[in-house]
N, C-alpha and C positions, 0 to 999 in steps of 0.2 A: 742431568739435563742430558736429556734423549738425543742425539739427532736427529735432524727429519730424515726421510729414509731418502735416498737418493731414486733420482728422474733421472729415466735414459732415452725421456724421450729428447733431453737436448742432442742429442746424438744423431737420431733418424733424421738419415737425409732422404728428404721424399721427392727428388730427382732422382736420385740415382740409384734407380729400383730396376736391378738388374732380373730378365727370366729367360727361362732356360732356354741356350743357346740354341737355334735350329737348324740342327743335324737334319731332324728330318725333311727339313725344305732339302738339304743340301743331297741328303742320301732318296729323294723320291727324282729332282731332276739327275743326278746321275744314273735309273733306273730307266727315267725316260730315256735319256741320249743312247743309252745302249742296245734296247729293242730299237729305237729308232733306226739307231745304227748296222743293226742285221740288219732289220728290212731293205735300209737301203743301200747297203751291200750285196743284199741277194737281189735287188731287183736291177743293178748294176752288170751283175754276174749273170744274168736273166737275160740282158738287152746284149752282153758282148757276147753270150753264148748268141743268140740269133741273129747277131750280126754274122759270126762264122757258119752257121749254116744255113742261112734263106738272102745274106748280104741284105737285110733288111736297117735301112736308115738309122745311123745313134743317135742323131743328134735331128734339131731337138733335141734338149736332156730334158727340161723344164717343164713334160708333163706334170697330169695332176698328180699321179702316184708318188714320184720321185720327190715333187717341191715338198708332198706333206710328210715324208719322208727325213728328208731334208730340214723340213722345218720343227718338224718334230726333234732331232739333232740340235737343234739350236736351239728352243726350249727350252732343253737338261739340260745342254751346257750354260747357261742363264742360272736360271734354277742351283745348279750345283757351287758355280762362280759366286752369283750372289751371297749362295746362303752358306758357303766355306770362309767370304769376307766378313760377314757379319758373326760369324764365330768368333771371329779376330776382334773384335769388337767396332766396324760399319757399323753406320746406321742400315734399315731395310734398302731404306730408296736409296740412298746414295749407292751402299754395294750392289744394287739390282740394275743401279744406271750404268758402274761401270761391269755388274759383266753382262749386260745389254752389249752395250760401245764393243766391248772385246769377242762377245762371240759374232757380232754381224762383221766387221774388219775381219775378224779371221774367215769365220764361215766364207765370205764374198770372196777371198782369194783365195780360198781354197775350190767353190761353184768354179770363180774361172778357168783358175789350171785344169778341173775335172773335163771342162769344155773343151778344152786347148786341145789335149790327148787325146780326147775323143773325140777330134778333126782330124788329130794325123792317123788317129787309127784306120778311121773311113776315105782318109784319101792316100795311107797307104806310104807314108811317109813318117811313121813312128819312130823315134830314136829314144837313146837310152835321156835318162831324166836325171838331170843335176844338180841338184838343188840347195848347191852352193852358189849358182849363179842366178842371179834372184832377178836378172836383166831379163830372163826367156816367158817369165811369167805375167809380168807386165806390159 
């Protein structure tokens, strides 16, 4: 008597399908962040050079060009961290939400620090930055 053919359908888990990890999202985010970061640094350098040459105002820092470049950095970092978290098993929504919170909190703190430093440069009382003392940044 022949045994029935083995059915492997019982081992199929329809809810455990894994698609390709989102390396493209992480790579695209990294590219966006680097390009916008280079643009932002050139804009800040141009602003400082204008201040040195002609005493143009450094503040307000948030004009259209710098805000757009800084927003691009935050979007790129969000995509990079979100894609990286998805590679390590986070869901798409959860990974992007955590990445957005991290990038907004970090980016907001860095923006405040940069404005304070630009204000010090403009006022002429620029001092060395001590990154171990967090009280001066808040």
